[in-house]
C-alpha positions in Angstrom: 6.6 3.5 5.4 7.1 2.5 1.8 3.7 1.1 0.9 2.4 -2.1 1.8 4.7 -4.7 -0.3 6.4 -7.5 1.7 9.7 -7.3 3.0 10.9 -10.0 0.5 9.5 -7.8 -2.3 11.1 -4.7 -1.0 14.4 -6.4 -0.8 14.3 -7.6 -4.3 13.4 -4.3 -5.7 16.3 -2.4 -3.9 18.9 -0.9 -6.1 22.0 -3.2 -4.7 19.9 -6.4 -4.2 22.0 -9.4 -5.2 25.3 -7.5 -4.6 27.4 -9.8 -2.2 29.5 -7.9 0.1 32.0 -9.1 2.7 33.1 -6.3 5.3 36.2 -7.1 7.7 35.0 -5.8 10.8 36.6 -2.7 11.8 36.0 0.8 13.2 33.7 3.6 12.4 34.1 4.3 8.5 34.1 0.6 7.2 30.9 0.0 9.2 29.3 2.9 7.7 30.1 2.0 4.2 28.7 -1.8 4.7 25.7 -0.3 6.3 25.1 2.1 3.4 25.4 -0.8 1.1 23.1 -3.0 3.2 20.5 -0.2 3.5 20.1 -0.2 -0.3 19.7 -4.1 -0.6 23.3 -5.6 -0.8 23.7 -8.8 1.2 26.5 -7.8 3.5 28.4 -10.3 5.7 30.4 -8.8 8.5 33.6 -11.0 8.9 34.2 -10.9 12.8 37.1 -11.7 14.9 36.1 -14.5 17.3 34.3 -13.1 20.1 36.6 -13.9 22.9 39.4 -11.6 21.3 40.0 -8.1 22.9 39.8 -6.8 19.3 36.2 -8.0 18.7 35.1 -6.7 22.0 36.6 -3.4 21.4 35.1 -2.8 17.9 31.5 -2.7 19.1 29.8 -2.0 15.7 26.9 0.1 16.1 26.5 0.4 12.2 25.4 -3.1 11.7 22.0 -2.7 10.4 20.9 -5.3 7.8 24.2 -7.2 8.1 25.0 -10.8 9.1 28.0 -11.8 11.1 30.5 -14.7 10.4 33.1 -15.0 13.2 36.4 -16.0 11.5 40.0 -16.3 12.6 42.0 -14.9 10.0 45.3 -15.4 11.6 44.9 -19.2 11.4 45.8 -20.5 7.8 42.4 -22.2 7.7 40.7 -19.0 8.6 42.4 -17.0 5.8 41.6 -19.9 3.5 37.9 -19.5 4.4 38.0 -15.9 3.3 39.8 -16.7 0.1 36.9 -19.2 -0.8 34.4 -16.7 0.4 35.8 -13.9 -1.9 35.7 -16.3 -4.9 31.9 -15.8 -4.8 31.8 -12.4 -3.6 31.1 -9.2 -5.3 32.9 -6.7 -2.9 35.5 -6.7 -0.1 35.7 -4.1 2.3 39.1 -4.2 4.1 39.8 -1.6 6.7 43.3 -2.8 7.9 46.6 -1.0 8.0 48.8 -1.2 5.1 50.3 -4.9 4.5 48.1 -6.6 7.0 46.0 -8.5 4.3 49.3 -9.2 2.3 50.8 -11.1 5.4 47.8 -13.2 5.6 47.8 -14.1 1.8 44.8 -12.2 1.0 46.2 -9.2 -0.8 44.5 -8.1 -4.1 46.7 -9.7 -6.6 45.9 -13.2 -5.0 42.0 -12.5 -4.6 41.7 -10.8 -7.9 43.4 -13.6 -9.5 40.9 -16.1 -8.2 38.0 -13.7 -8.8 38.6 -11.0 -11.6 35.1 -9.7 -10.8 35.8 -8.8 -7.2 35.9 -5.2 -6.2 38.5 -5.0 -3.3 38.0 -1.8 -1.4 40.9 -0.7 1.0 39.5 1.8 3.3 42.4 3.5 5.3 43.4 6.7 6.9 46.6 7.5 4.8 46.1 5.4 1.7 48.1 2.4 0.6 51.1 4.3 -0.3 53.3 7.4 0.9 55.2 8.2 4.0 52.2 7.5 6.5 50.8 4.6 4.8 52.0 2.3 7.8 51.2 4.6 10.5 48.3 4.7 12.8 45.7 7.6 12.8 42.4 8.8 13.6 39.8 11.0 12.0 41.6 14.1 13.8 45.0 13.4 12.2 43.5 12.6 8.6 41.6 15.9 8.8 44.8 17.7 9.8 46.7 16.2 6.9 44.1 17.2 4.6 44.4 20.9 5.2 40.5 21.0 6.2 41.1 21.2 9.8 43.2 24.6 9.6 39.9 26.0 8.1 37.7 24.8 11.0 37.4 26.9 14.3 36.8 30.2 15.7 38.8 33.4 15.9 41.7 33.4 18.3 41.0 29.6 19.2 42.8 26.4 18.1 41.3 24.7 15.0 38.5 22.5 16.0 37.5 19.0 14.7 33.7 18.4 14.5 33.6 15.0 16.5 34.7 12.2 13.9 32.1 13.2 11.3 34.5 14.5 8.4 37.2 12.3 7.8 35.9 9.0 9.4 32.2 9.0 7.8 32.3 11.6 4.9 35.8 11.2 3.6 35.9 7.6 4.7 32.6 5.5 4.6 30.7 7.6 2.2 33.6 8.1 -0.3 34.4 4.5 -0.3 30.7 3.3 -0.8 30.7 5.9 -3.8 33.8 4.1 -5.2 32.3 0.8 -4.9 29.0 1.7 -6.4 31.1 3.4 -9.5 33.2 0.3 -9.5 30.1 -1.9 -9.8 28.8 0.2 -12.5 31.9 0.0 -14.6 32.1 -3.8 -13.9 28.6 -4.2 -15.7 30.5 -2.9 -18.9 33.8 -4.4 -18.6 33.1 -7.5 -16.4 36.1 -6.9 -14.4 36.8 -5.8 -10.7 39.3 -3.7 -9.4 40.9 -2.3 -6.2 39.9 0.9 -4.6 42.4 2.8 -2.5 40.2 5.0 -0.3 42.3 7.2 1.9 40.3 9.5 4.4 42.9 12.1 4.0 42.2 12.3 0.2 38.4 11.9 0.9 37.8 14.5 3.1 40.3 16.6 1.0 38.1 16.0 -2.1 35.0 17.0 0.1 36.8 20.3 0.6 37.1 20.9 -3.3 34.8 24.0 -3.0 37.3 25.6 -0.3 40.4 24.7 -2.4 38.6 26.2 -5.7 37.2 29.3 -4.0 40.5 30.6 -2.7 40.7 33.4 -5.3 37.0 34.6 -4.7 38.0 36.5 -1.4 35.9 34.1 0.6 38.8 33.0 2.7 40.9 36.0 2.7 40.5 37.0 6.4 42.1 34.6 9.1 40.3 31.8 10.2 36.9 32.5 12.0 36.8 36.2 10.5 35.3 34.8 6.8 31.7 34.8 5.7 31.1 31.0 6.2 33.4 30.4 9.2 31.7 32.2 12.2 33.0 35.6 10.9 29.8 37.0 9.8 26.8 38.0 12.2 24.4 36.6 9.6 26.1 33.3 9.3 26.3 32.4 13.0 24.6 30.4 16.1 22.7 32.6 18.7 21.6 31.5 22.2 18.0 32.1 23.1 16.4 33.0 26.6 15.6 29.4 27.3 19.2 28.2 26.8 18.7 26.6 23.3 20.2 28.0 20.0 19.1 29.5 16.8 21.1 28.9 13.5 21.3 32.1 11.1 22.4 31.6 7.5 21.0 34.7 5.8 23.5 35.5 3.3 21.8 36.7 0.3 20.6 40.3 0.8 17.0 39.3 0.5 17.1 36.7 3.1 19.2 39.1 5.3 16.5 41.7 4.9 14.0 39.2 6.3 16.3 38.2 9.1 16.5 42.0 10.2 12.7 42.4 9.7 12.2 39.4 12.2 14.7 40.8 14.8 12.6 43.8 14.8 15.4 46.0 13.5 15.3 48.9 10.7 17.7 48.2 7.9 18.3 51.7 7.2 19.6 52.4 10.7 22.1 49.5 10.4 25.7 49.4 8.5 25.7 47.7 5.2 25.5 44.0 5.4 28.9 43.3 4.1 30.8 45.8 6.1 33.4 43.5 7.7 34.6 46.2 10.2 30.8 46.5 11.6 30.6 42.6 11.9 31.9 42.0 15.6 29.5 44.9 16.8 26.6 43.5 14.7 27.0 40.0 16.4 26.7 41.5 19.6 23.6 43.3 18.7 22.2 40.0 17.2 23.1 38.0 20.2 21.4 40.6 22.6 18.0 40.3 20.6 18.0 36.5 20.3 18.6 36.2 24.2 15.1 37.9 24.8 13.0 35.2 23.5 12.9 31.3 23.7 13.6 29.1 20.7 9.9 28.5 20.4 9.0 32.1 20.2 11.8 32.6 17.5 10.6 29.6 15.4 7.0 31.2 15.4 8.5 34.5 14.1 10.8 32.9 11.5 9.3 29.6 10.3 7.0 30.9 7.6 9.8 33.2 6.2 12.8 32.9 4.0 15.1 34.5 6.7 17.2 31.2 6.9 16.7 30.9 10.5 16.3 27.5 12.0 16.3 26.1 15.4 19.3 24.0 16.7 17.7 20.8 17.4 18.8 18.0 19.9 18.6 14.3 18.5 15.5 13.9 20.6 14.0 17.0 19.0 15.1 16.2 15.6 13.4 13.0 15.4 10.1 14.9 16.7 10.2 18.1 14.6 7.2 18.4 12.2 9.1 18.6 9.1 11.3 15.4 9.7 8.1 13.5 10.9 6.2 14.4 7.6 9.2 13.0 5.7 9.7 9.9 7.9 13.4 11.2 8.3 14.1 9.0 11.2 13.2 5.5 11.9 12.8 2.9 14.6 14.0 -0.6 14.6 12.6 -3.5 16.8 14.0 -2.5 20.0 12.8 1.1 19.7 16.0 2.6 18.7 15.6 6.1 16.6 18.2 6.6 13.7 18.2 8.5 10.5 16.3 7.0 7.6 18.9 6.0 4.6 19.4 9.0 2.2 18.9 10.2 -0.5 15.6 8.7 -1.2 15.1 6.9 -4.5 11.7 7.1 -6.1 11.4 3.6 -7.6 14.0 1.3 -5.6 14.5 3.2 -2.2 16.4 1.8 0.6 14.4 -0.5 2.9 16.5 -0.5 6.1 16.3 -3.5 8.2 14.3 -3.1 11.5 16.1 -6.2 13.1 18.4 -5.8 16.0 22.2 -5.8 15.1 23.8 -9.3 14.8 25.8 -10.9 17.5 29.3 -12.0 16.6 29.2 -15.3 14.8 25.4 -15.6 14.7 25.1 -16.4 11.2 28.5 -18.3 10.6 26.9 -21.8 9.6 24.2 -20.2 7.4 26.5 -18.0 5.4 29.2 -20.9 4.9 26.3 -23.2 3.6 25.3 -20.4 1.1 28.7 -19.8 0.0 29.4 -23.7 -0.8 30.8 -24.9 2.3 29.6 -28.5 3.5 28.4 -29.3 6.9 31.5 -31.5 7.3 33.9 -28.7 6.4 32.1 -26.4 8.9 32.5 -28.9 11.5 36.1 -29.3 11.0 36.6 -25.4 11.2 34.7 -25.4 14.2 36.8 -28.1 16.1 39.9 -26.3 14.6 38.6 -23.1 16.3 39.0 -21.3 12.9 35.5 -20.3 13.2 32.8 -19.6 15.9 29.3 -20.9 15.7 27.0 -18.9 18.0 24.6 -20.7 20.5 21.9 -17.8 20.3 20.1 -19.1 23.3 23.3 -18.1 25.5 22.9 -14.5 24.4 19.2 -13.9 24.9 
């Protein structure tokens, strides 16, 4: 996909090659953060709980591409001591636990940064390290609610609607945390010093919504939820069902694009109310819906594909991966097990991400290899194993 150089050359050429990351195993956001760093060349070690533990079985990381797994019992003093030693040689620690957990283990930032002042200690939590809810449990929908963003999402006369767990977990959490880590690495190149990152998903998703906050006075959001230009109020920014039960997405905001939409629908602009006549929006929606319902998705694509009407098919995952535009850009990739997933974005011209095609690691698969790399002796590893502080995987048992 990226030319014919060897995998080793490609890895060396990636933007984050040489950066050592320890990612403490957790749910959705932290694994995405680690995967982004791994995709762009970092050496990411996922520090897993021992595989017998219920927590390890529950977390089921599906975003482990390009990572290796070390199984460690942090609740044992020997296990916590291992992590301390690893952090002495690492560049980044990604920590997804609730407030106070790491401090109780003797692994708080004041301890680890004293031993390795270059460490970037990224704390990724829902509510952040301080504040009333810092010690509370929560999920994406709760962080989204507290950020103010959830109040803006949803249709007229319906309850607010959370778009799966994309916004707070992944955009406000995983992506913002990865951005913070890259910023801190950049600053460290100048100062030589690491720092602590307090990545709160509430604040991450709120920051993501800066446009909504800063556009309050523009009149964009003056109507109740679901009746504004961009929140499903407008007939020209909406999703319509086709005759074959599929959908078309319409985003014809600017007049020149709206004109092309009207033309494609076979309507006459002169016979319609003005585009921005709010009072006519509900009846225009009905009109557009009845027209879209008369043709299949493919038929509408053949009408709109070569235009600037801003009308596109709503694609299933399967159809997205096989769509001509996405195929021409290699936007989706396959791993060794024929699983399809999105290619890392954005694309860098000189040092693009070269995602691993290997299967995800088993828990503890690389424990010994990683510990040796980080300076542990074979004897120390054997002792940790007999003390049940680490787990060494017999791969044959998994295959």
